[in-house]
C-alpha positions as CSV (number, residue, x, y, z in Angstrom):
1,X,-11.1,-77.4,-0.2
2,X,-14.4,-76.8,0.6
3,X,-14.1,-77.9,4.1
4,X,-11.0,-74.9,4.9
5,X,-13.5,-72.8,3.3
6,X,-16.0,-73.5,5.6
7,X,-14.0,-73.8,8.8
8,X,-12.9,-70.2,7.1
9,X,-16.2,-68.7,7.0
10,X,-16.9,-70.1,10.6
11,X,-13.8,-68.7,12.2
12,X,-14.5,-64.9,10.6
13,X,-18.3,-65.1,11.5
14,X,-18.7,-67.0,14.6
15,X,-21.5,-69.4,12.5
16,X,-21.5,-71.8,9.9
17,X,-23.4,-71.1,6.8
18,X,-27.1,-72.0,6.0
19,X,-26.4,-71.8,2.4
20,X,-23.9,-72.5,-0.3
21,X,-24.7,-71.1,-3.7
22,X,-21.8,-73.0,-5.5
23,X,-21.0,-71.6,-9.7
24,X,-19.2,-73.9,-11.8
25,X,-17.3,-72.9,-15.0
26,X,-15.7,-75.4,-17.5
27,X,-18.6,-78.0,-17.8
28,X,-20.0,-78.8,-21.2
29,X,-24.0,-80.5,-21.3
30,X,-22.7,-84.3,-21.2
31,X,-20.5,-84.0,-18.5
32,X,-23.8,-82.0,-16.0
33,X,-24.9,-85.4,-14.4
34,X,-21.3,-86.5,-13.7
35,X,-19.9,-83.5,-12.4
36,X,-23.4,-82.7,-10.2
37,X,-23.1,-86.3,-9.3
38,X,-19.5,-86.2,-8.1
39,X,-19.1,-82.6,-6.7
40,X,-22.5,-82.4,-4.8
41,X,-21.1,-85.6,-3.0
42,X,-18.1,-83.5,-2.1
43,X,-19.5,-80.6,-1.0
44,X,-22.0,-83.1,1.5
45,X,-18.8,-85.0,2.8
46,X,-16.8,-81.5,3.4
47,X,-20.1,-80.4,5.5
48,X,-20.6,-83.7,7.4
49,X,-17.0,-83.8,8.0
50,X,-17.9,-80.6,10.3
51,X,-20.7,-81.7,12.0
52,X,-22.5,-85.0,11.5
53,X,-25.9,-83.8,11.1
54,X,-24.3,-80.3,9.4
55,X,-26.3,-80.6,5.9
56,X,-26.6,-76.5,4.3
57,X,-28.7,-75.8,1.4
58,X,-27.2,-76.3,-2.2
59,X,-27.8,-74.8,-5.1
60,X,-25.4,-75.7,-8.0
61,X,-25.3,-73.8,-11.0
62,X,-23.3,-74.3,-14.3
63,X,-21.7,-70.8,-15.8
64,X,-20.9,-71.4,-19.6
65,X,-19.4,-68.9,-22.2
66,X,-18.6,-71.2,-25.3
67,X,-21.7,-71.3,-27.5
68,X,-22.7,-69.4,-30.3
69,X,-25.9,-67.6,-29.3
70,X,-26.3,-63.7,-29.6
71,X,-28.9,-61.6,-28.4
72,X,-29.6,-58.4,-30.2
73,X,-32.3,-55.2,-29.7
74,X,-35.9,-55.9,-31.6
75,X,-35.6,-52.3,-32.8
76,X,-31.7,-51.1,-33.0
77,X,-32.6,-47.7,-33.7
78,X,-34.1,-47.4,-30.3
79,X,-31.1,-45.7,-28.1
80,X,-33.1,-46.7,-24.9
81,X,-32.7,-50.4,-25.9
82,X,-29.5,-50.8,-26.7
83,X,-25.7,-49.1,-25.4
84,X,-23.3,-47.1,-26.8
85,X,-21.9,-49.7,-28.9
86,X,-24.8,-51.2,-30.4
87,X,-25.1,-54.6,-27.7
88,X,-28.0,-55.1,-25.9
89,X,-27.9,-53.6,-21.9
90,X,-26.5,-55.0,-19.4
91,X,-28.4,-57.1,-17.1
92,X,-30.4,-57.9,-20.1
93,X,-31.9,-61.5,-18.9
94,X,-33.3,-64.1,-21.6
95,X,-35.4,-67.2,-19.7
96,X,-37.9,-68.5,-22.7
97,X,-38.2,-69.1,-25.9
98,X,-34.5,-70.0,-26.5
99,X,-34.0,-71.6,-22.9
100,X,-34.7,-75.5,-22.4
101,X,-38.6,-75.9,-22.0
102,X,-38.4,-77.7,-18.6
103,X,-35.0,-77.2,-16.8
104,X,-33.8,-74.2,-15.0
105,X,-31.6,-72.2,-17.4
106,X,-31.6,-69.0,-19.0
107,X,-29.0,-66.4,-20.5
108,X,-27.3,-63.0,-18.5
109,X,-25.5,-60.5,-20.5
110,X,-24.6,-58.9,-17.5
111,X,-21.7,-56.7,-19.1
112,X,-21.4,-53.9,-22.0
113,X,-20.2,-54.8,-24.7
114,X,-17.5,-52.1,-25.5
115,X,-16.0,-53.7,-29.1
116,X,-17.9,-56.1,-30.8
117,X,-21.3,-58.8,-30.5
118,X,-21.7,-59.1,-26.7
119,X,-21.7,-62.7,-25.5
120,X,-24.4,-63.5,-23.4
121,X,-23.0,-65.8,-20.5
122,X,-25.5,-69.2,-20.3
123,X,-26.5,-70.7,-16.6
124,X,-27.7,-74.2,-16.2
125,X,-29.1,-74.6,-12.4
126,X,-28.9,-78.3,-12.0
127,X,-29.9,-78.4,-8.4
128,X,-31.5,-75.8,-6.1
129,X,-32.6,-76.6,-2.4
130,X,-32.5,-73.0,-1.6
131,X,-36.0,-72.8,-4.3
132,X,-35.0,-69.6,-5.7
133,X,-37.4,-67.9,-8.0
134,X,-36.1,-67.4,-11.8
135,X,-35.9,-63.6,-10.8
136,X,-34.6,-64.1,-7.4
137,X,-31.5,-66.3,-8.6
138,X,-31.2,-63.8,-12.0
139,X,-30.8,-61.0,-9.6
140,X,-28.6,-61.9,-7.3
141,X,-26.3,-63.6,-10.4
142,X,-26.3,-59.8,-12.3
143,X,-25.9,-58.4,-9.1
144,X,-23.0,-60.6,-8.2
145,X,-20.9,-59.5,-11.6
146,X,-20.6,-56.0,-10.0
147,X,-18.6,-57.3,-7.4
148,X,-15.2,-58.1,-9.8
149,X,-12.3,-56.6,-7.6
150,X,-10.3,-56.4,-10.7
151,X,-12.8,-54.1,-12.7
152,X,-15.2,-51.1,-11.6
153,X,-17.7,-52.3,-14.3
154,X,-20.0,-55.4,-14.5
155,X,-17.8,-58.2,-16.0
156,X,-19.8,-61.1,-18.3
157,X,-19.6,-64.2,-15.8
158,X,-20.0,-64.1,-11.8
159,X,-16.8,-63.0,-10.1
160,X,-16.4,-66.7,-8.2
161,X,-15.9,-68.5,-12.1
162,X,-13.5,-65.7,-13.2
163,X,-11.5,-66.3,-9.4
164,X,-11.1,-69.9,-9.8
165,X,-10.0,-68.9,-13.6
166,X,-7.7,-66.9,-12.5
167,X,-6.3,-69.1,-9.3
168,X,-5.4,-72.1,-11.8
169,X,-3.9,-70.1,-13.8
170,X,-1.3,-68.8,-11.1
171,X,-1.1,-72.7,-10.1
172,X,0.3,-73.6,-13.9
173,X,2.8,-70.9,-13.6
174,X,3.7,-72.8,-10.2
175,X,3.4,-76.1,-11.7
176,X,5.1,-75.3,-15.2
177,X,7.5,-72.7,-14.6
178,X,8.6,-72.5,-18.7
179,X,4.8,-71.6,-19.6
180,X,4.3,-68.3,-21.3
181,X,1.3,-66.3,-20.8
182,X,1.2,-65.3,-23.9
183,X,1.6,-68.4,-25.7
184,X,4.1,-67.0,-27.7
185,X,7.7,-68.3,-28.8
186,X,10.6,-66.3,-29.8
187,X,12.7,-66.6,-32.6
188,X,16.1,-67.6,-31.1
189,X,14.3,-70.2,-28.9
190,X,12.3,-72.1,-32.2
191,X,15.6,-73.7,-33.1
192,X,15.0,-75.9,-29.9
193,X,11.5,-75.7,-29.4
194,X,11.1,-79.5,-30.4
195,X,14.2,-80.4,-28.2
196,X,12.5,-78.7,-25.0
197,X,9.1,-80.4,-26.0
198,X,10.6,-83.6,-26.1
199,X,12.2,-83.3,-22.7
200,X,8.7,-81.6,-21.2
201,X,7.2,-84.7,-23.1
202,X,9.5,-87.1,-21.2
203,X,8.8,-85.7,-17.6
204,X,5.1,-85.4,-18.5
205,X,4.5,-87.9,-16.3
206,X,6.3,-85.8,-12.7
207,X,3.9,-83.2,-11.5
208,X,5.6,-80.4,-9.7
209,X,4.0,-80.0,-6.3
210,X,2.2,-76.7,-5.4
211,X,4.5,-74.6,-3.0
212,X,3.3,-74.1,0.6
213,X,1.1,-70.9,1.1
214,X,2.7,-68.9,3.6
215,X,0.2,-68.0,6.4
216,X,0.0,-64.2,5.4
217,X,-1.4,-65.0,2.4
218,X,-3.4,-68.0,2.9
219,X,-6.3,-66.2,3.6
220,X,-5.5,-63.7,0.7
221,X,-6.8,-63.5,-2.5
222,X,-3.2,-62.9,-3.8
223,X,-3.9,-64.4,-7.2
224,X,-6.0,-61.4,-8.2
């Protein structure tokens, strides 16, 4: 996939990218080393396949939302430190005290909470050849959260991770056409649910191939 993206980038701009900033979602802390080792190597090989000595600088960042950390203003009554819902202001960053003492990580609340308590995203920088300063990468990440195509406001995690979710979710329906986006089952189908589950289980080893994309949508983010 990286190779195809590099080719598309060069075809559009006339130049190969000098830097690659890779945001990765869905990785637990116990998988950091394994994912970094495998996927960084895959990126390197994709770059080398275009040109022998082509090695752009890579920054590899993991973003996590499944955690129990919440951030609150020191003075909840100070309207300059909270939004209308009582949450901390969008763009708030924490990179000390509650972060790792030696590794490069930070919490960023990039979105405005509408209801309930906002959950900040936890970013872990596993590899950084671009030598970002903490402020530089935090600012870039926060600014990216304002570029999500589906929303006129900032979102809670960087759009590249959101887009990857949308693409994977769409692919699931191509491979499992009986899947439901709501996960609900109508009462009329409940009686046959056990049969349908057994049927799916019997054919679980067969993976339906993804359909070929038409040229008119190959370079378009149709999954948005």
